[in-house]
N, C-alpha and C positions, 0 to 999 in steps of 0.2 A: 540044167543045173544053174543055180544062181552064182554070179561072181561078185565078190565084194572086196573093197579096199577102203581104208580110212587113214587119215593123217591128222595130227594135231600140231598146229603152229602157234608159237607165242609171238604176239605182236610186240615189236620193240617200242618203248616209249620215246616219243619225239619231244621236241621243245615245248609244245603245248601241254602235253601230259606232265612233263617235269615242272613246268611253271605252276600248273594246278596243284601238284603235290606240294610244292614249296609254299604256296598260299595257304593250303590246308594246315601245314605244320605251323606256319606263322600264326594262323588263327587259333590253333590249339594252345600255343605258348601264350598268346595274348589273353585268352579266356582264363587259363590257369593263373596267370599273373594277376589279372583283375580279381579273380575269386580270392586269392590269398590276400590282396591288398584291402578289399572291401568287406569280405565275409569271414575274416579270421575270427572275429568274436563269436560267430555261429559255426563251430567246427563241422557239424553234421552236414549243413548246407554247402559249406566250402568243399568238403570231400566229395559230396555227390556231384557238384558242378565240375570239379577237376576230373573225376572218373568218367563222367558223362562226356566231357570235352575230348578226353583221350580216346574213349571207345568210339564216339562219333567220328573223330578225325581218322582213326585207323580204318574204320568201315569205309569212309569216303576215299581214302587212299587206295584201298583194295579195289575199288571200282575202276581205277585207272589201268588196271592190268587186264588185258584182253587176249583171248586165245581164239583161234579159228579151227574148227574141226571139219575137214572134208570127208564126206562119205559118198562112195560111188557104188551103187548096186545095179548091176546089169547096164551100166552106162548112164544111169540117172544120177544127177549130181545134187547133193544136199550139202549146204554149208551152214553150220551153226556158229554163232558168236557166243563165247563163254566169258562172262564178265566176273572178275574177282573169284574165279573157281566156284561160284555159287549159282549164278543165274545163266541159263541157257536160252538162247532165242534163235529160231530158224530164220536165217536171212536170205537164203536162196534154196529153192526147191524147183528143179527143172528136169523134165524128162529128156532122155537122149534125143528123141525125135524133134523136140522143140528147140534144140540148140542150133542157132543159125551159123555161128562160126566158133571154131575151137582152133586157135592158131598161136604160134610163138610170138613173143613181144618183138615188134620192130624197134628200131632205135628211137623213133618219135611216134607218139600215138595221139591222135586227135580224138578227144572225147566229146566234142560238140555234137549235138544231135541225139544224145542219149538222155533218157529221162532219169536214169539212175546210174551212178558210177560207184562201184564198190571195190575197195582194195582189201581183199581177204588174203593178205600175205604179211610177212614179218615187217616189211617196210615197202613203200611204193617202188623204190628203185630195185627191189629184189624180185619183183614179179617176172616170171619167165614165160607164162602163157596167159591168154585171155579167152573168155567165153562170152559170146553175145547171144541174147535171146529176147523174145518179146513177152512182156508180162502184162496182164490185164490191168494190174494196179499201177505200175510205174512206166508202162510203155517200153520203149527200147532200153535194154539194160546191158551194161558191160561189167564183167567181174574179172578182176586181175588176180591170177593165181600163182602159187609157188609150189606146184605138185611134186611129190617124190616119184620115183620110178614106178612104184606099184599103182598109185592113183592115176598116173599118166597112162599106164597100160590099160587100165579099166575104162578110162574116159575114151581112149582111142578105140578100144574094142566095141564100145557102145555106139559109135558113130557109123553111119552108112558108108559104103565104099567111096562115093564121090567126096565126102568130107574127109575121109582118111587120106585119100590121094592129095587133096588140097593141103592138109596138114603136112604131109611128107614133102610136097613141093615147096611150101613156105619155109620149112626147116632147112631144106637144101639151099634155097635162095639166101637165107639169113645166116647160114653156116651154124645152125643149131644142131647139136648132135642129139638124136633120139636114142633112147635105150632100145634094145631089141624088142620091137613091138609086135612081132608075129603072133598070130592067134593061136 
């Protein structure tokens, strides 16, 4: 029987995203002001430019809102990035057997030596676990996660026994409490 769990996380906007949103709003206001100043004698063109600037600005602002969806089916991990609640892109698809490490976050993590680093969590400081695997396209890959109890159970259940024991040992060493993960 298949086991399945999924979770949806909304990424918090950081300084970069907020700065981009501010610049988009400033550009919208500037375009609207210039349209009124220079194109007022041509009302139809003026209104089209104003509505176009507002529509385009709002569309660009929405692209700054990102969500991650974790899907775990029989231990296989799929992560989709959803941009602006419109566009979905699969960013991670890894079979349970291909996962090299699935461990809790240590206090400090060195990401050197990885071809790709992905933070699929609300904020980098909120990541509680990480997964490493080898990808043909990107080489060694590390993905930082913020799984809920159900996703964590399914990821754990999909791992072979040595990886499960390594996860349990790392959690004990780092004083990370695991939910009851018994199969």
